[in-house]
N, C-alpha and C positions, 0 to 999 in steps of 0.2 A: 407352525406348531410342532410338527414332527422333525423339523430340522435341528431341534435341540438334542445334542448327543446324550445328555443326562436323561431326558425323557425317553429316548430310544433305549437306553440301558434299562430303564424301568419297564418299558414294554417287553424287552427281551427277557427280563426276569420273570414276568408274568407268563410269557409264552413257555419258558423252560420249566416253570413250576406253577401250573394252574392251581387256583384255589388258595393262593397265599393271602395273608393279611398285610396291612400296611407295615407292621413290624417285620414280617418275613421279607418284604421287598426292601425295607430299610437296611436290614442286615445284609442281604444279597448284594445290594448296590453301594453299601457303605455310605449311606446318606443320613442326614438328620431326619427324624420322624416327620417334622413339618414339611420338609422338602419332598420326601417320598409321597406323603399324603397329597400334596399339591399336584405333583406330576400324575399321580393316579387319577385324581379328579379331572385333570385336563384331558387325559386319554379317554376317560369315560364320557366326558362331555362331547368329545368328537366322535363318539360311537365306536371306539376301538376296543373297549373293554366292557364287560358286563359285571355288575356287582350283585352279590347275593348275600343275604344274612347267613351267618354260620356261627351260631352260639353267641358268644359275647362280641365277636368281631364280624366285620363284613369281609367277604372273600372276593378276590378279583380273578376273573376268568378271561382268556383271550378269545372272546366271542364278540362279533360286531353287532351294532344296533341296525336292524334293517330300515329304520326310519331315517337314518343318516345316509344321504346319497353318496355312493362310491366308497363308503367306509370299508366294505368287504373287499373291494378290489385293491384299495390302497393298503389295507392290512395284509392281504395275501402277498402283495409285492414286497412290502417291508419285511414281513416274516421270512419270506424266501431268501431275500438278500442277507438277512442276519444268519439264516441257517447255512448259507453258502460260505459264511465266515467273513462277510464284509463287516468292517468295524462300524460301530454306531457313529463315529465321527465322519467316515467316508460316506456312509448312508445319509447322514444329516446334510452333508454338502450337496449331494445330488437332489435330495428332497428340497433343499432351499433353492436350488437352481430351477426346479420344475414345479414349484408351488406358488410362485409369484405371478400375479394376474397378467402382467405385460409379457412375461416370458412365455406363459402358456399361449397367449395370443400369437406371439412370433412362431412358436413351435407349430401351432395349428396352421398358420399361413405357410410355413415351409413344408408341412406334411402334404398340403395340396399341390405345391409346386416350388421348385427352387426359385430364389429371388436374390437380387442385390439388396444391400441395405437401403438404398434410395427407393427401390420398389416396395420394400417392407414399410418404410415411412408412410408412403401413400396408401398402401393396401390396408395397413393396420391402424392408421391415424394416431401414430405415436411420434413424439418429437424426435428429431435427429439425435440429440445427445442421449436420449433414453434408449433408442434403438441400438446405438453403438454400445452403450453400457451393458444392456441386457444380452446382446449378441456376444460380447466379450465373456460374460459369465457362462453362457451356454457353450462357447468354444472351449474355454478352460476346462469345463466338465466333460468334454468330448461328446456333447450332445449334437452340436452343429459344427460343420466344416465350412471354411471359406477358401475359395480357390484364388489364384493370382489375379484374376479379373474382378474379384470382389463378389462373385456369386456364392450365395450361402445355400446349403442344403443340410438336411438331417444326416448325421453321421451313421452310416450303415454298421459301423463297428462300435457304437456307443455301448456303455456298460448295460448289462442286462436289466438292472433296476431302472435305469433311465428309459430303456426301451419299453418296459412295462408301464411306467408313468406316462410316457408319450402316448401309448395306446389308450390309456384311461382318459387322458386329456382330449384326445382327438375323437373319442367315442361319444362325447357329450353332445 
């Protein structure tokens, strides 16, 4: 959900200008009203924004919903990445790499110990083609490294946002 760069731009607009209406976000992101409204609703539904009535309009604030598990941690990691100047597109690519269930399973397995792809297949109960496909995504995003012998481990020099997301995934 957060891997969508447009949605990340919308989130960034609310972070930069808290209390904005749909029209404010639309103008800031140069989106059609319906698109801005849709993305704001999606972010609210995932617990990443709070909505308050404000006169004739509802106002959006960058506050998480405590009822949504890990929303505060994910929000903080994304907010910090955007504040460091990471683009919504680059942030979205990392989020996409680290929000897919099988990739999270592989990251958790590698967090506990380095392993070959064959060991991951057995440890994680994921098919061979899927393990290689997901490892490839994680390697391309600098989250995982594979040595010449085929042993995989988490990359100690992964991007900061990836590090934060791995920490969140492994804390569950």
